[in-house]
C-alpha positions, 0 to 999 in steps of 0.5 A, spaced: 817 505 845 817 507 851 811 508 855 810 513 860 806 509 866 802 513 871 804 511 878 799 508 882 800 510 889 798 506 894 791 503 897 790 506 903 788 501 908 781 501 910 779 503 917 773 497 918 774 499 926 768 502 929 768 505 935 763 506 938 759 509 945 755 506 950 747 508 947 745 513 949 738 517 952 739 524 946 733 521 941 727 520 947 731 527 951 730 530 944 722 528 944 720 530 951 723 538 950 718 536 944 713 534 950 712 527 947 712 524 954 712 516 955 717 514 951 718 506 952 725 503 948 723 496 946 726 489 945 727 481 945 731 475 948 731 469 945 730 468 937 735 464 936 735 458 942 731 451 941 727 450 946 723 456 952 719 462 950 722 469 946 721 474 952 719 482 950 719 488 955 720 495 954 722 500 959 720 506 960 726 510 963 725 517 968 729 522 966 731 524 973 732 517 975 736 513 969 741 508 972 748 510 970 752 503 966 746 501 962 748 498 955 746 492 951 747 486 954 750 482 950 755 486 954 754 486 960 757 481 964 751 477 968 753 480 975 752 485 971 745 485 968 742 482 975 745 490 978 743 493 973 735 489 973 734 490 979 736 498 979 731 499 971 726 496 976 726 500 982 726 506 977 722 505 971 716 502 969 716 497 965 713 490 963 714 484 960 711 479 955 713 472 953 712 468 946 711 460 948 715 455 944 708 452 942 706 460 938 714 460 935 712 453 931 704 457 930 707 463 927 714 463 926 719 466 930 719 474 928 712 474 928 711 471 935 717 475 936 713 481 935 707 480 937 711 479 944 714 487 942 706 489 941 705 485 948 710 489 952 708 496 950 702 495 951 701 493 957 705 497 961 703 501 966 701 508 962 701 507 954 707 512 950 706 515 945 713 515 942 716 508 941 723 505 940 724 499 938 731 494 935 730 492 929 728 492 922 720 492 924 716 496 927 710 493 931 703 494 932 702 499 937 697 506 936 704 510 939 709 512 934 713 506 933 721 508 929 725 501 927 731 501 930 737 498 927 743 496 934 738 500 937 740 496 943 747 499 942 745 506 941 738 508 944 738 509 952 731 505 954 732 499 947 739 498 951 734 499 958 729 493 956 735 488 952 737 486 960 730 485 962 728 480 957 735 477 957 735 476 965 727 474 965 728 470 959 735 466 963 731 466 970 725 463 967 729 459 963 734 457 970 726 454 973 724 450 967 730 446 967 729 444 974 722 441 972 726 438 967 733 438 969 738 433 964 737 439 957 743 442 962 738 448 962 741 453 966 746 454 962 745 455 956 739 457 956 736 453 951 741 454 945 743 451 940 751 447 945 754 442 944 752 440 950 744 441 949 745 438 943 747 431 946 741 432 950 736 431 945 740 427 942 740 422 948 733 424 950 728 427 945 725 433 944 721 435 952 715 440 952 720 446 952 723 446 945 721 449 939 718 443 936 719 446 928 727 447 929 731 444 924 735 440 931 731 439 935 726 437 929 731 433 926 732 430 935 725 427 934 725 422 927 731 418 931 727 418 937 721 416 933 724 411 928 728 408 934 722 406 937 719 404 930 724 399 928 722 393 929 728 390 934 725 393 939 718 392 939 719 386 939 722 385 945 718 390 948 712 385 946 717 379 950 718 383 956 710 384 955 707 377 955 714 376 961 710 380 965 702 378 963 705 372 964 
């Protein structure tokens, strides 16, 4: 018996490439037309590093003086971020807040980030009536708050905040590198790159490291184990006796 089988059409290839333009001001402008203003965008930088604070920024753009070229800070070169940082500071209202490594260890990285974002919004010269925040989580603010996943690539004021936060944090890490040499903060800004991990292994954690992050905790445990090693203690005792004699 011959069975008639329907020929299956070849599956159409799935188009997985999503083409997205730069962030826009349309959400802010829609609120402005409703009489809702100021509208702030906020974002943070530094959730992933092993050292340094999380830095949050809130920005209210001037609709008549929006700097050209605003985009998600991750898509910009360092030179472009620096230039746009100056443009945003010259034309917009903004505020920056820091969550220290101590707060991160105490509260965890998510809560510390949300706390810093809320502090940045609360520190704006004029309280906003609406806040766009990058990510899934809303923040504690008296204004209407809207969380936007991927907001730094969609909402212009969030993109501006991402630039302020990133440049502010990078500059801070360079200053910390001067007071805490050997770790390379000025190069990797505290992220867990091989250079940083090697320095952690050699020097142990500094006061600027996040104690509960796994690579930092492991480096601290290694250095404590070495300090407790019997051979090292005996050698140190002999040296002390020799010096006192």
